[in-house]
C-alpha positions as CSV (number, residue, x, y, z in Angstrom):
1,M,42.0,-61.9,-98.6
2,L,43.8,-59.3,-100.8
3,K,41.8,-56.2,-102.1
4,P,42.4,-54.9,-105.6
5,G,45.2,-52.3,-105.3
6,A,47.3,-54.8,-103.1
7,T,50.8,-55.7,-104.3
8,I,52.0,-59.3,-104.9
9,G,56.0,-59.9,-104.8
10,I,57.3,-62.4,-107.2
11,L,60.9,-64.3,-106.7
12,G,61.9,-64.7,-110.2
13,G,61.7,-62.5,-113.3
14,G,61.3,-64.9,-116.3
15,Q,58.5,-65.7,-118.6
16,L,56.2,-67.2,-115.8
17,G,56.8,-64.3,-113.6
18,R,55.8,-62.1,-116.4
19,M,52.7,-63.8,-117.1
20,I,51.7,-63.8,-113.4
21,A,52.5,-60.0,-113.4
22,L,50.3,-59.4,-116.4
23,S,47.4,-61.4,-114.8
24,C,47.7,-59.3,-111.5
25,A,47.4,-56.2,-113.6
26,Q,44.1,-57.4,-115.3
27,L,42.9,-58.2,-111.8
28,G,43.9,-54.6,-110.5
29,L,46.8,-55.9,-108.5
30,K,50.4,-54.4,-108.6
31,T,53.6,-56.5,-108.8
32,H,57.0,-56.1,-107.4
33,I,59.7,-58.5,-108.8
34,L,63.1,-59.6,-107.4
35,C,65.5,-61.1,-109.7
36,P,69.2,-61.0,-110.1
37,D,69.1,-60.8,-114.0
38,E,69.2,-57.2,-115.2
39,D,67.3,-58.0,-118.4
40,S,64.4,-60.2,-116.8
41,P,61.3,-60.2,-119.2
42,A,59.1,-59.9,-116.2
43,F,60.6,-56.6,-115.4
44,Q,59.0,-55.1,-118.5
45,V,55.5,-55.4,-117.0
46,A,55.9,-55.0,-113.4
47,A,54.8,-52.0,-111.3
48,G,58.5,-52.1,-109.6
49,H,61.4,-54.4,-109.4
50,I,64.6,-55.1,-107.4
51,C,67.7,-56.5,-109.2
52,A,69.2,-58.4,-106.4
53,A,70.4,-61.9,-105.5
54,Y,67.9,-64.3,-103.9
55,D,70.2,-64.4,-100.7
56,D,70.5,-60.6,-100.3
57,E,68.5,-60.2,-97.2
58,A,68.3,-56.4,-97.5
59,A,66.6,-56.7,-100.8
60,L,64.4,-59.3,-99.5
61,A,63.4,-57.3,-96.5
62,E,62.5,-54.4,-98.7
63,L,60.5,-56.9,-101.2
64,A,58.7,-57.9,-98.0
65,R,58.0,-54.3,-97.0
66,M,56.5,-53.6,-100.4
67,S,54.3,-56.7,-100.8
68,D,51.1,-58.2,-99.3
69,V,51.9,-61.7,-100.3
70,V,55.1,-63.1,-102.1
71,T,54.8,-65.9,-104.6
72,Y,57.7,-67.3,-106.8
73,E,57.9,-68.5,-110.6
74,F,60.5,-71.3,-110.2
75,E,61.2,-74.2,-107.7
76,N,64.9,-73.4,-107.3
77,V,64.3,-70.4,-105.0
78,P,66.6,-71.0,-102.0
79,L,64.7,-72.4,-99.3
80,T,66.5,-69.9,-96.7
81,T,65.0,-67.2,-99.0
82,A,61.3,-68.4,-98.6
83,E,62.0,-68.9,-94.8
84,F,63.4,-65.4,-94.4
85,L,60.4,-63.8,-96.3
86,S,57.8,-66.1,-94.4
87,G,58.7,-64.3,-91.1
88,R,58.0,-61.0,-92.7
89,V,55.0,-61.5,-95.1
90,P,53.0,-64.6,-96.4
91,V,54.6,-66.7,-98.8
92,R,52.4,-68.7,-101.2
93,P,53.0,-71.6,-101.9
94,G,54.6,-72.3,-98.4
95,A,58.4,-73.3,-97.9
96,R,57.4,-76.9,-97.4
97,A,56.4,-77.2,-101.1
98,L,59.9,-75.9,-102.1
99,A,61.5,-78.2,-99.8
100,V,59.9,-81.4,-101.2
101,A,60.0,-80.3,-104.9
102,Q,63.7,-79.2,-104.7
103,D,65.0,-82.5,-103.7
104,R,64.2,-85.5,-105.9
105,L,64.7,-88.1,-103.1
106,A,62.5,-86.0,-100.7
107,E,59.9,-85.7,-103.6
108,K,59.7,-89.3,-104.5
109,T,59.6,-90.5,-100.9
110,F,56.8,-87.9,-100.2
111,I,54.7,-89.2,-103.1
112,R,55.5,-92.7,-102.5
113,D,54.4,-92.3,-98.6
114,L,51.0,-91.0,-100.0
115,G,50.5,-94.4,-101.5
116,I,51.0,-93.1,-105.0
117,E,52.9,-95.0,-107.6
118,T,56.4,-93.6,-108.9
119,A,59.1,-95.3,-110.8
120,P,61.4,-97.6,-108.7
121,F,64.0,-95.4,-107.1
122,A,67.1,-95.5,-104.8
123,A,69.3,-92.8,-103.3
124,V,72.8,-92.7,-104.4
125,D,75.5,-90.6,-102.5
126,D,78.6,-92.3,-104.1
127,L,80.0,-94.7,-106.7
128,A,79.4,-97.6,-104.4
129,G,75.9,-96.5,-103.7
130,L,75.4,-96.4,-107.6
131,E,76.4,-99.7,-108.2
132,D,74.3,-101.2,-105.3
133,A,71.2,-99.1,-106.7
134,V,71.8,-100.6,-110.2
135,A,72.0,-104.2,-108.7
136,R,68.6,-103.6,-107.1
137,I,67.0,-101.6,-109.6
138,G,68.4,-102.8,-113.0
139,L,69.2,-101.1,-116.1
140,P,68.4,-99.2,-118.1
141,A,67.8,-96.5,-115.6
142,V,68.3,-92.7,-115.3
143,L,70.8,-91.1,-112.9
144,K,69.4,-87.7,-111.7
145,T,71.0,-85.2,-109.3
146,R,69.0,-84.7,-106.3
147,R,68.9,-80.9,-106.7
148,F,68.7,-78.1,-109.5
149,G,67.7,-80.2,-112.6
150,Y,65.2,-79.2,-115.1
151,D,64.7,-79.6,-119.1
152,G,66.9,-82.8,-118.8
153,K,69.8,-81.1,-117.0
154,G,71.6,-82.9,-114.2
155,Q,70.5,-86.3,-115.6
156,M,72.1,-89.3,-117.5
157,T,70.7,-92.4,-119.0
158,I,72.5,-95.5,-118.0
159,R,72.1,-98.8,-120.2
160,P,73.6,-102.1,-119.8
161,G,77.4,-102.2,-120.3
162,D,77.8,-98.5,-119.7
163,D,80.7,-97.4,-117.4
164,L,79.1,-96.5,-114.0
165,A,82.1,-94.4,-112.8
166,A,81.9,-92.4,-115.8
167,A,78.2,-91.8,-115.4
168,W,78.8,-90.9,-111.6
169,E,81.4,-88.3,-112.8
170,A,79.1,-86.9,-115.6
171,I,76.6,-85.6,-113.2
172,G,79.4,-84.2,-111.2
173,A,79.7,-86.9,-108.5
174,Q,77.0,-85.4,-106.2
175,S,74.0,-86.8,-104.4
176,A,71.5,-88.4,-106.8
177,V,68.7,-90.6,-107.4
178,L,68.5,-93.6,-109.6
179,E,65.2,-94.3,-111.2
180,G,64.2,-97.3,-113.1
181,F,63.0,-96.9,-116.7
182,V,59.3,-96.8,-117.0
183,T,57.5,-98.0,-120.2
184,F,54.8,-95.6,-121.1
185,R,52.2,-94.9,-123.6
186,R,52.3,-91.3,-122.9
187,E,53.2,-88.3,-120.8
188,V,50.7,-86.1,-119.2
189,S,50.2,-83.5,-116.7
190,V,47.5,-82.0,-114.3
191,V,47.7,-78.4,-113.6
192,A,45.6,-77.6,-110.5
193,A,45.0,-75.0,-108.1
194,R,44.2,-74.9,-104.2
195,R,43.5,-72.2,-101.7
196,E,44.3,-72.1,-98.2
197,D,40.7,-73.1,-97.2
198,G,41.1,-76.4,-99.1
199,A,39.0,-75.4,-102.1
200,F,40.5,-77.2,-105.1
201,A,40.0,-77.0,-108.9
202,A,42.0,-79.0,-111.7
203,Y,42.0,-78.4,-115.4
204,D,41.7,-81.0,-118.0
205,V,44.5,-83.5,-118.3
206,T,47.4,-82.4,-120.7
207,E,49.2,-84.6,-123.1
208,N,52.7,-83.7,-123.5
209,V,55.4,-84.3,-126.0
210,H,59.1,-83.5,-125.4
211,R,62.1,-82.9,-127.7
212,D,65.7,-82.8,-126.4
213,H,64.1,-83.0,-122.9
214,I,62.2,-79.8,-123.4
215,L,58.3,-79.5,-123.8
216,H,57.5,-79.3,-127.3
217,T,53.8,-79.4,-127.4
218,S,50.9,-79.9,-125.0
219,T,47.4,-80.9,-126.2
220,V,44.0,-81.1,-124.6
221,P,42.1,-83.3,-123.8
222,A,44.7,-85.9,-123.4
223,A,43.9,-89.5,-124.8
224,L,43.0,-91.2,-121.6
225,T,40.6,-93.8,-120.3
226,P,38.1,-92.2,-117.9
227,D,39.5,-94.2,-115.1
228,A,43.0,-92.9,-115.7
229,D,41.7,-89.2,-116.0
230,R,40.0,-89.5,-112.7
231,E,43.1,-91.1,-111.1
232,A,45.2,-88.3,-112.4
233,R,43.2,-85.6,-111.1
234,G,42.8,-87.4,-107.8
235,I,46.5,-87.6,-107.4
236,A,46.8,-83.9,-107.9
237,C,44.4,-83.3,-105.2
238,R,45.9,-85.7,-102.6
239,I,49.3,-84.1,-103.1
240,A,48.0,-80.4,-103.0
241,G,46.2,-81.3,-99.8
242,A,49.2,-83.1,-98.2
243,L,51.4,-80.1,-98.8
244,E,48.7,-77.8,-97.5
245,Y,49.3,-76.0,-100.9
246,V,48.3,-72.6,-101.9
247,G,48.5,-71.7,-105.5
248,V,48.8,-73.6,-108.8
249,L,50.9,-76.6,-109.1
250,A,51.5,-79.2,-111.7
251,V,51.9,-83.0,-111.4
252,E,53.9,-84.7,-114.3
253,L,52.8,-88.2,-114.9
254,F,53.6,-91.2,-117.0
255,V,50.5,-93.4,-118.4
256,A,51.5,-97.0,-118.5
257,E,49.6,-100.3,-119.4
258,R,47.9,-102.3,-116.6
259,G,46.9,-105.3,-118.4
260,M,44.0,-103.9,-120.7
261,N,43.6,-100.8,-118.6
262,E,46.0,-97.9,-118.0
263,R,47.8,-96.9,-114.8
264,V,49.1,-93.5,-113.7
265,I,52.6,-92.9,-112.5
266,V,54.0,-89.9,-111.0
267,N,57.2,-88.5,-112.4
268,E,57.5,-85.1,-110.5
269,I,55.8,-82.2,-109.3
270,A,56.3,-78.5,-109.9
271,P,55.2,-76.0,-107.1
272,R,54.3,-73.3,-109.6
273,V,52.5,-72.3,-112.9
274,H,53.7,-74.6,-115.6
275,N,54.6,-74.8,-119.3
276,S,52.2,-77.6,-119.9
277,G,49.4,-75.2,-118.5
278,H,50.0,-72.4,-121.1
279,W,47.2,-73.5,-123.1
280,T,44.7,-72.2,-120.7
281,M,45.6,-68.7,-121.6
282,D,43.4,-69.0,-124.6
283,G,41.8,-72.4,-124.2
284,A,40.1,-72.1,-120.8
285,I,37.7,-69.8,-119.1
286,T,40.4,-69.0,-116.5
287,S,44.2,-69.0,-117.3
288,Q,46.5,-70.8,-114.9
289,F,48.0,-67.3,-114.1
290,E,45.0,-65.7,-113.1
291,Q,44.0,-68.9,-111.1
292,H,47.4,-68.8,-109.2
293,V,46.6,-65.0,-108.4
294,R,43.2,-66.0,-107.4
295,A,44.5,-68.5,-105.1
296,I,47.3,-66.8,-103.3
297,A,45.2,-63.7,-103.0
298,G,42.3,-65.6,-101.2
299,W,40.0,-65.0,-103.9
300,P,37.4,-67.5,-105.4
301,L,39.0,-70.0,-107.9
302,G,37.9,-69.4,-111.5
303,D,36.2,-71.7,-113.8
304,T,38.7,-74.3,-115.5
305,A,36.4,-75.4,-118.0
306,R,38.0,-75.9,-121.5
307,L,36.7,-74.0,-124.5
308,G,37.6,-76.7,-127.1
309,R,40.5,-78.8,-128.3
310,V,43.8,-76.8,-127.7
311,E,47.3,-77.4,-128.9
312,M,50.1,-75.4,-127.2
313,I,53.7,-75.3,-129.2
314,N,56.7,-74.1,-127.4
315,L,58.8,-71.6,-129.5
316,I,62.4,-72.6,-128.7
317,G,65.4,-70.7,-129.8
318,D,65.1,-69.6,-133.5
319,D,61.4,-70.8,-133.8
320,V,60.5,-67.4,-132.8
321,D,61.5,-66.3,-136.1
322,N,58.2,-67.9,-137.4
323,W,56.3,-65.4,-135.5
324,Q,54.6,-63.7,-138.6
325,R,53.5,-67.0,-139.7
326,F,51.7,-67.6,-136.3
327,L,50.0,-64.4,-136.6
328,A,48.6,-65.3,-140.0
329,D,47.0,-68.4,-138.6
330,P,43.4,-67.5,-137.5
331,A,43.3,-70.6,-135.0
332,A,46.5,-69.3,-133.3
333,H,47.3,-66.9,-130.4
334,L,51.0,-65.8,-130.2
335,H,52.5,-65.1,-126.8
336,L,56.2,-63.9,-127.0
337,Y,58.1,-63.3,-123.8
338,G,60.2,-60.3,-124.4
339,K,63.6,-61.9,-124.6
340,D,66.3,-60.1,-126.9
341,E,68.4,-63.2,-127.9
342,A,67.0,-66.5,-129.2
343,R,69.7,-69.2,-128.1
344,P,69.3,-72.8,-128.8
345,G,67.2,-74.5,-126.0
346,R,65.7,-71.0,-124.7
347,K,62.1,-70.6,-124.4
348,M,61.2,-67.6,-126.5
349,G,57.4,-67.7,-126.4
350,H,54.6,-70.1,-127.2
351,V,51.5,-70.5,-129.4
352,N,48.0,-71.7,-128.5
353,R,46.0,-73.2,-131.5
354,L,42.4,-73.4,-130.9
355,L,41.5,-76.6,-133.0
356,D,37.9,-76.3,-132.7
357,R,37.4,-72.7,-133.9
358,L,34.6,-71.9,-135.6
359,P,35.0,-69.8,-138.9
360,S,34.4,-66.1,-138.9
361,G,34.2,-63.4,-141.5
362,C,32.1,-62.8,-144.6
């Protein structure tokens, strides 16, 4: 168990690393961040940082020397980086979670082997393999690269009549997974935390809406039947336990029909704090960022109780220009990430709106 004054190393200097560092400071912990980007927003709020590549072993050794535990803000940290650090300092979550989440085929297989439903899928290693997968799964379907895909990158929808060779070339003719389409009512996620001793706590299931493959809004509570709600939370618990996970993770799911009932289908897992959990910063007793710090530090997990109905809105690109309007909204809490340039598709901040807020003032 860490004590106040200890140092947490963070791989990655984006907004998630920034918000982890802010929660560390609130709890009396220092942070040291390693990231190759000189203008990383997390550098602005950390006690120290190293600007170096993730495969720079001298820099990694320095991070390990300065840290009591190391965590990461994104799942595309090289596995060799996590393994190198693990020989010198505790890394939480562990390397196994990275290995599973970085490879869509490994991830789908892991989830299926737990007896949890996923979309139909097949490995694709070449054009002939794509043709075979289409024959087995059918169209429409989504072709996704096995690695380094997020926010809709590295994937392509294939519909009846489409040129399979063109689709294969469009994703770079690299190892992929073909996933069958799932007809769903809504997309939801479970953000949860697990400690090394197995203690587990989940937040309320969150309902998510995407635009151009990027999360637009998250609202809680999600419109789920009680059975589907319990199933979603149970899935997150089983996945975290099977990975012997330490920290916060997110499980993204589809909610589909099963006769008159609902069934829950896992889309993917994210071994980190998650965009759909940002509502917890103002809408729950313990934010996901504080919860992550508590889990990796070996501290008691915080209360995940929701404070009311909450809506999180991502500020993408020039959405951030409306910052004054959000500040004038008495129900809104504005969070900006300290990024200088608002580019299309770039996450610049978010707003949490407490929809049950009681009136105040005279």
